mmJSON file of the N, C-alpha and C atoms, coordinates in Angstrom:
{"data_MODEL":{"atom_site":{
"group_PDB":["ATOM","ATOM","ATOM","ATOM","ATOM","ATOM","ATOM","ATOM","ATOM","ATOM","ATOM","ATOM","ATOM","ATOM","ATOM","ATOM","ATOM","ATOM","ATOM","ATOM","ATOM","ATOM","ATOM","ATOM","ATOM","ATOM","ATOM","ATOM","ATOM","ATOM","ATOM","ATOM","ATOM","ATOM","ATOM","ATOM","ATOM","ATOM","ATOM","ATOM","ATOM","ATOM","ATOM","ATOM","ATOM","ATOM","ATOM","ATOM","ATOM","ATOM","ATOM","ATOM","ATOM","ATOM","ATOM","ATOM","ATOM","ATOM","ATOM","ATOM","ATOM","ATOM","ATOM","ATOM","ATOM","ATOM","ATOM","ATOM","ATOM","ATOM","ATOM","ATOM","ATOM","ATOM","ATOM","ATOM","ATOM","ATOM","ATOM","ATOM","ATOM","ATOM","ATOM","ATOM","ATOM","ATOM","ATOM","ATOM","ATOM","ATOM","ATOM","ATOM","ATOM","ATOM","ATOM","ATOM","ATOM","ATOM","ATOM","ATOM","ATOM","ATOM","ATOM","ATOM","ATOM","ATOM","ATOM","ATOM","ATOM","ATOM","ATOM","ATOM","ATOM","ATOM","ATOM","ATOM","ATOM","ATOM","ATOM","ATOM","ATOM","ATOM","ATOM","ATOM","ATOM","ATOM","ATOM","ATOM","ATOM","ATOM","ATOM","ATOM","ATOM","ATOM","ATOM"],
"id":[1,2,3,4,5,6,7,8,9,10,11,12,13,14,15,16,17,18,19,20,21,22,23,24,25,26,27,28,29,30,31,32,33,34,35,36,37,38,39,40,41,42,43,44,45,46,47,48,49,50,51,52,53,54,55,56,57,58,59,60,61,62,63,64,65,66,67,68,69,70,71,72,73,74,75,76,77,78,79,80,81,82,83,84,85,86,87,88,89,90,91,92,93,94,95,96,97,98,99,100,101,102,103,104,105,106,107,108,109,110,111,112,113,114,115,116,117,118,119,120,121,122,123,124,125,126,127,128,129,130,131,132,133,134,135],
"type_symbol":["N","C","C","N","C","C","N","C","C","N","C","C","N","C","C","N","C","C","N","C","C","N","C","C","N","C","C","N","C","C","N","C","C","N","C","C","N","C","C","N","C","C","N","C","C","N","C","C","N","C","C","N","C","C","N","C","C","N","C","C","N","C","C","N","C","C","N","C","C","N","C","C","N","C","C","N","C","C","N","C","C","N","C","C","N","C","C","N","C","C","N","C","C","N","C","C","N","C","C","N","C","C","N","C","C","N","C","C","N","C","C","N","C","C","N","C","C","N","C","C","N","C","C","N","C","C","N","C","C","N","C","C","N","C","C"],
"label_atom_id":["N","CA","C","N","CA","C","N","CA","C","N","CA","C","N","CA","C","N","CA","C","N","CA","C","N","CA","C","N","CA","C","N","CA","C","N","CA","C","N","CA","C","N","CA","C","N","CA","C","N","CA","C","N","CA","C","N","CA","C","N","CA","C","N","CA","C","N","CA","C","N","CA","C","N","CA","C","N","CA","C","N","CA","C","N","CA","C","N","CA","C","N","CA","C","N","CA","C","N","CA","C","N","CA","C","N","CA","C","N","CA","C","N","CA","C","N","CA","C","N","CA","C","N","CA","C","N","CA","C","N","CA","C","N","CA","C","N","CA","C","N","CA","C","N","CA","C","N","CA","C","N","CA","C","N","CA","C"],
"label_alt_id":[null,null,null,null,null,null,null,null,null,null,null,null,null,null,null,null,null,null,null,null,null,null,null,null,null,null,null,null,null,null,null,null,null,null,null,null,null,null,null,null,null,null,null,null,null,null,null,null,null,null,null,null,null,null,null,null,null,null,null,null,null,null,null,null,null,null,null,null,null,null,null,null,null,null,null,null,null,null,null,null,null,null,null,null,null,null,null,null,null,null,null,null,null,null,null,null,null,null,null,null,null,null,null,null,null,null,null,null,null,null,null,null,null,null,null,null,null,null,null,null,null,null,null,null,null,null,null,null,null,null,null,null,null,null,null],
"label_comp_id":["MET","MET","MET","SER","SER","SER","ASP","ASP","ASP","LEU","LEU","LEU","LYS","LYS","LYS","LEU","LEU","LEU","PHE","PHE","PHE","ARG","ARG","ARG","LEU","LEU","LEU","ASP","ASP","ASP","ASP","ASP","ASP","GLY","GLY","GLY","VAL","VAL","VAL","ALA","ALA","ALA","VAL","VAL","VAL","GLU","GLU","GLU","LEU","LEU","LEU","ALA","ALA","ALA","ALA","ALA","ALA","LYS","LYS","LYS","THR","THR","THR","PHE","PHE","PHE","THR","THR","THR","LEU","LEU","LEU","GLU","GLU","GLU","LYS","LYS","LYS","TYR","TYR","TYR","LEU","LEU","LEU","GLN","GLN","GLN","GLN","GLN","GLN","LEU","LEU","LEU","ILE","ILE","ILE","GLU","GLU","GLU","ARG","ARG","ARG","ASN","ASN","ASN","MET","MET","MET","GLU","GLU","GLU","THR","THR","THR","LEU","LEU","LEU","PHE","PHE","PHE","GLY","GLY","GLY","ALA","ALA","ALA","ASN","ASN","ASN","GLN","GLN","GLN","GLY","GLY","GLY"],
"label_asym_id":["A","A","A","A","A","A","A","A","A","A","A","A","A","A","A","A","A","A","A","A","A","A","A","A","A","A","A","A","A","A","A","A","A","A","A","A","A","A","A","A","A","A","A","A","A","A","A","A","A","A","A","A","A","A","A","A","A","A","A","A","A","A","A","A","A","A","A","A","A","A","A","A","A","A","A","A","A","A","A","A","A","A","A","A","A","A","A","A","A","A","A","A","A","A","A","A","A","A","A","A","A","A","A","A","A","A","A","A","A","A","A","A","A","A","A","A","A","A","A","A","A","A","A","A","A","A","A","A","A","A","A","A","A","A","A"],
"label_entity_id":["1","1","1","1","1","1","1","1","1","1","1","1","1","1","1","1","1","1","1","1","1","1","1","1","1","1","1","1","1","1","1","1","1","1","1","1","1","1","1","1","1","1","1","1","1","1","1","1","1","1","1","1","1","1","1","1","1","1","1","1","1","1","1","1","1","1","1","1","1","1","1","1","1","1","1","1","1","1","1","1","1","1","1","1","1","1","1","1","1","1","1","1","1","1","1","1","1","1","1","1","1","1","1","1","1","1","1","1","1","1","1","1","1","1","1","1","1","1","1","1","1","1","1","1","1","1","1","1","1","1","1","1","1","1","1"],
"label_seq_id":[1,1,1,2,2,2,3,3,3,4,4,4,5,5,5,6,6,6,7,7,7,8,8,8,9,9,9,10,10,10,11,11,11,12,12,12,13,13,13,14,14,14,15,15,15,16,16,16,17,17,17,18,18,18,19,19,19,20,20,20,21,21,21,22,22,22,23,23,23,24,24,24,25,25,25,26,26,26,27,27,27,28,28,28,29,29,29,30,30,30,31,31,31,32,32,32,33,33,33,34,34,34,35,35,35,36,36,36,37,37,37,38,38,38,39,39,39,40,40,40,41,41,41,42,42,42,43,43,43,44,44,44,45,45,45],
"pdbx_PDB_ins_code":[null,null,null,null,null,null,null,null,null,null,null,null,null,null,null,null,null,null,null,null,null,null,null,null,null,null,null,null,null,null,null,null,null,null,null,null,null,null,null,null,null,null,null,null,null,null,null,null,null,null,null,null,null,null,null,null,null,null,null,null,null,null,null,null,null,null,null,null,null,null,null,null,null,null,null,null,null,null,null,null,null,null,null,null,null,null,null,null,null,null,null,null,null,null,null,null,null,null,null,null,null,null,null,null,null,null,null,null,null,null,null,null,null,null,null,null,null,null,null,null,null,null,null,null,null,null,null,null,null,null,null,null,null,null,null],
"Cartn_x":[97.864,97.026,95.892,95.514,94.337,93.002,91.806,90.674,90.266,89.664,88.963,87.703,87.602,86.275,85.597,84.137,83.395,82.208,81.744,80.742,79.728,78.766,77.519,77.023,76.387,75.97,74.718,73.969,72.696,72.467,71.91,71.585,72.793,73.801,75.4,76.059,75.435,76.398,76.785,78.219,78.698,78.202,77.904,77.468,78.224,79.034,80.109,79.492,79.539,79.115,79.444,78.833,79.102,80.271,81.404,82.415,82.054,82.6,82.608,83.702,83.933,85.082,84.78,85.774,85.53,86.32,85.742,86.214,87.076,86.392,87.604,88.435,88.818,90.001,90.73,91.578,92.404,91.755,90.303,89.541,89.415,89.015,88.698,89.725,91.19,92.317,92.792,92.245,92.681,91.853,90.466,89.726,89.828,90.327,90.729,91.61,92.651,94.163,93.824,92.828,92.342,91.432,90.951,90.378,90.659,92.113,92.502,92.15,92.289,92.084,90.636,89.649,88.466,87.943,88.367,87.875,88.501,90.074,90.576,91.284,91.213,91.775,93.262,93.848,95.09,95.51,97.008,97.361,98.448,98.487,99.281,100.437,101.788,102.833,103.873],
"Cartn_y":[114.564,113.888,114.592,114.964,115.748,114.781,115.264,114.464,113.895,112.445,111.766,112.298,112.71,113.049,112.04,111.891,110.877,111.659,110.743,111.165,110.244,110.623,109.737,110.238,109.777,109.776,109.824,111.154,111.335,111.751,110.719,110.693,111.098,110.275,110.709,112.029,112.627,113.883,113.441,113.704,113.468,114.53,114.183,115.001,114.724,115.843,115.662,115.229,114.183,114.168,114.777,115.372,115.909,115.381,116.252,115.616,115.0,113.857,113.253,112.747,112.514,111.901,110.285,109.542,108.281,107.183,106.977,106.449,104.86,104.602,103.244,103.443,104.657,104.863,103.941,103.249,102.153,101.111,100.708,99.633,100.172,101.395,101.948,102.164,102.266,102.46,100.915,99.893,98.572,98.013,98.439,98.086,98.679,99.864,100.312,99.784,99.856,99.038,97.637,96.949,95.577,95.647,96.933,96.608,97.662,98.144,99.229,99.064,97.641,97.368,97.898,97.214,97.431,98.705,99.409,100.918,101.717,101.565,102.503,102.165,100.905,100.209,100.215,100.387,100.222,99.0,98.544,97.245,97.627,97.029,97.039,96.195,96.935,96.245,95.59],
"Cartn_z":[101.703,100.727,100.436,99.259,99.067,99.363,99.408,99.553,98.215,98.735,97.552,97.219,95.651,95.612,94.928,95.46,94.957,94.073,92.978,92.224,91.863,91.603,91.089,89.945,88.832,87.496,87.522,87.261,86.865,85.298,84.753,83.313,82.462,82.925,82.201,82.684,83.705,84.173,85.633,85.823,86.978,87.816,89.18,90.328,91.426,91.958,92.946,94.278,95.069,96.277,97.417,98.397,99.533,100.063,100.616,101.207,102.737,103.187,104.487,104.552,106.086,106.683,106.524,105.726,105.548,106.488,107.374,108.87,108.477,107.448,107.044,105.652,105.689,104.646,103.992,104.941,104.616,103.691,104.252,103.572,102.129,102.089,100.637,99.849,100.557,99.452,99.219,99.765,99.332,98.636,98.687,97.684,96.359,96.233,95.094,94.471,95.274,94.856,94.209,94.769,94.226,93.13,92.719,91.565,90.709,90.572,89.675,88.264,87.987,86.285,85.965,86.879,86.281,86.653,87.823,87.915,86.976,86.829,85.874,84.799,84.371,83.022,83.215,84.484,84.801,85.351,85.0,85.536,86.847,87.646,88.764,88.475,88.411,87.545,88.853],
"occupancy":[1.0,1.0,1.0,1.0,1.0,1.0,1.0,1.0,1.0,1.0,1.0,1.0,1.0,1.0,1.0,1.0,1.0,1.0,1.0,1.0,1.0,1.0,1.0,1.0,1.0,1.0,1.0,1.0,1.0,1.0,1.0,1.0,1.0,1.0,1.0,1.0,1.0,1.0,1.0,1.0,1.0,1.0,1.0,1.0,1.0,1.0,1.0,1.0,1.0,1.0,1.0,1.0,1.0,1.0,1.0,1.0,1.0,1.0,1.0,1.0,1.0,1.0,1.0,1.0,1.0,1.0,1.0,1.0,1.0,1.0,1.0,1.0,1.0,1.0,1.0,1.0,1.0,1.0,1.0,1.0,1.0,1.0,1.0,1.0,1.0,1.0,1.0,1.0,1.0,1.0,1.0,1.0,1.0,1.0,1.0,1.0,1.0,1.0,1.0,1.0,1.0,1.0,1.0,1.0,1.0,1.0,1.0,1.0,1.0,1.0,1.0,1.0,1.0,1.0,1.0,1.0,1.0,1.0,1.0,1.0,1.0,1.0,1.0,1.0,1.0,1.0,1.0,1.0,1.0,1.0,1.0,1.0,1.0,1.0,1.0],
"B_iso_or_equiv":[0.0,0.0,0.0,0.0,0.0,0.0,0.0,0.0,0.0,0.0,0.0,0.0,0.0,0.0,0.0,0.0,0.0,0.0,0.0,0.0,0.0,0.0,0.0,0.0,0.0,0.0,0.0,0.0,0.0,0.0,0.0,0.0,0.0,0.0,0.0,0.0,0.0,0.0,0.0,0.0,0.0,0.0,0.0,0.0,0.0,0.0,0.0,0.0,0.0,0.0,0.0,0.0,0.0,0.0,0.0,0.0,0.0,0.0,0.0,0.0,0.0,0.0,0.0,0.0,0.0,0.0,0.0,0.0,0.0,0.0,0.0,0.0,0.0,0.0,0.0,0.0,0.0,0.0,0.0,0.0,0.0,0.0,0.0,0.0,0.0,0.0,0.0,0.0,0.0,0.0,0.0,0.0,0.0,0.0,0.0,0.0,0.0,0.0,0.0,0.0,0.0,0.0,0.0,0.0,0.0,0.0,0.0,0.0,0.0,0.0,0.0,0.0,0.0,0.0,0.0,0.0,0.0,0.0,0.0,0.0,0.0,0.0,0.0,0.0,0.0,0.0,0.0,0.0,0.0,0.0,0.0,0.0,0.0,0.0,0.0],
"pdbx_formal_charge":[null,null,null,null,null,null,null,null,null,null,null,null,null,null,null,null,null,null,null,null,null,null,null,null,null,null,null,null,null,null,null,null,null,null,null,null,null,null,null,null,null,null,null,null,null,null,null,null,null,null,null,null,null,null,null,null,null,null,null,null,null,null,null,null,null,null,null,null,null,null,null,null,null,null,null,null,null,null,null,null,null,null,null,null,null,null,null,null,null,null,null,null,null,null,null,null,null,null,null,null,null,null,null,null,null,null,null,null,null,null,null,null,null,null,null,null,null,null,null,null,null,null,null,null,null,null,null,null,null,null,null,null,null,null,null],
"auth_seq_id":[1,1,1,2,2,2,3,3,3,4,4,4,5,5,5,6,6,6,7,7,7,8,8,8,9,9,9,10,10,10,11,11,11,12,12,12,13,13,13,14,14,14,15,15,15,16,16,16,17,17,17,18,18,18,19,19,19,20,20,20,21,21,21,22,22,22,23,23,23,24,24,24,25,25,25,26,26,26,27,27,27,28,28,28,29,29,29,30,30,30,31,31,31,32,32,32,33,33,33,34,34,34,35,35,35,36,36,36,37,37,37,38,38,38,39,39,39,40,40,40,41,41,41,42,42,42,43,43,43,44,44,44,45,45,45],
"auth_comp_id":["MET","MET","MET","SER","SER","SER","ASP","ASP","ASP","LEU","LEU","LEU","LYS","LYS","LYS","LEU","LEU","LEU","PHE","PHE","PHE","ARG","ARG","ARG","LEU","LEU","LEU","ASP","ASP","ASP","ASP","ASP","ASP","GLY","GLY","GLY","VAL","VAL","VAL","ALA","ALA","ALA","VAL","VAL","VAL","GLU","GLU","GLU","LEU","LEU","LEU","ALA","ALA","ALA","ALA","ALA","ALA","LYS","LYS","LYS","THR","THR","THR","PHE","PHE","PHE","THR","THR","THR","LEU","LEU","LEU","GLU","GLU","GLU","LYS","LYS","LYS","TYR","TYR","TYR","LEU","LEU","LEU","GLN","GLN","GLN","GLN","GLN","GLN","LEU","LEU","LEU","ILE","ILE","ILE","GLU","GLU","GLU","ARG","ARG","ARG","ASN","ASN","ASN","MET","MET","MET","GLU","GLU","GLU","THR","THR","THR","LEU","LEU","LEU","PHE","PHE","PHE","GLY","GLY","GLY","ALA","ALA","ALA","ASN","ASN","ASN","GLN","GLN","GLN","GLY","GLY","GLY"],
"auth_asym_id":["A","A","A","A","A","A","A","A","A","A","A","A","A","A","A","A","A","A","A","A","A","A","A","A","A","A","A","A","A","A","A","A","A","A","A","A","A","A","A","A","A","A","A","A","A","A","A","A","A","A","A","A","A","A","A","A","A","A","A","A","A","A","A","A","A","A","A","A","A","A","A","A","A","A","A","A","A","A","A","A","A","A","A","A","A","A","A","A","A","A","A","A","A","A","A","A","A","A","A","A","A","A","A","A","A","A","A","A","A","A","A","A","A","A","A","A","A","A","A","A","A","A","A","A","A","A","A","A","A","A","A","A","A","A","A"],
"auth_atom_id":["N","CA","C","N","CA","C","N","CA","C","N","CA","C","N","CA","C","N","CA","C","N","CA","C","N","CA","C","N","CA","C","N","CA","C","N","CA","C","N","CA","C","N","CA","C","N","CA","C","N","CA","C","N","CA","C","N","CA","C","N","CA","C","N","CA","C","N","CA","C","N","CA","C","N","CA","C","N","CA","C","N","CA","C","N","CA","C","N","CA","C","N","CA","C","N","CA","C","N","CA","C","N","CA","C","N","CA","C","N","CA","C","N","CA","C","N","CA","C","N","CA","C","N","CA","C","N","CA","C","N","CA","C","N","CA","C","N","CA","C","N","CA","C","N","CA","C","N","CA","C","N","CA","C","N","CA","C"],
"pdbx_PDB_model_num":[1,1,1,1,1,1,1,1,1,1,1,1,1,1,1,1,1,1,1,1,1,1,1,1,1,1,1,1,1,1,1,1,1,1,1,1,1,1,1,1,1,1,1,1,1,1,1,1,1,1,1,1,1,1,1,1,1,1,1,1,1,1,1,1,1,1,1,1,1,1,1,1,1,1,1,1,1,1,1,1,1,1,1,1,1,1,1,1,1,1,1,1,1,1,1,1,1,1,1,1,1,1,1,1,1,1,1,1,1,1,1,1,1,1,1,1,1,1,1,1,1,1,1,1,1,1,1,1,1,1,1,1,1,1,1]
}}}
């Protein structure tokens, strides 16, 4: 699996955050899956 890239917005410009090991990767995955529609405008079918 490729690394998940995270960004912050500075005055409308996306700036990539430094890569870090996310110790709670499963939690992050579940959080994103539960909020797919809000985050990406996608429905889980």
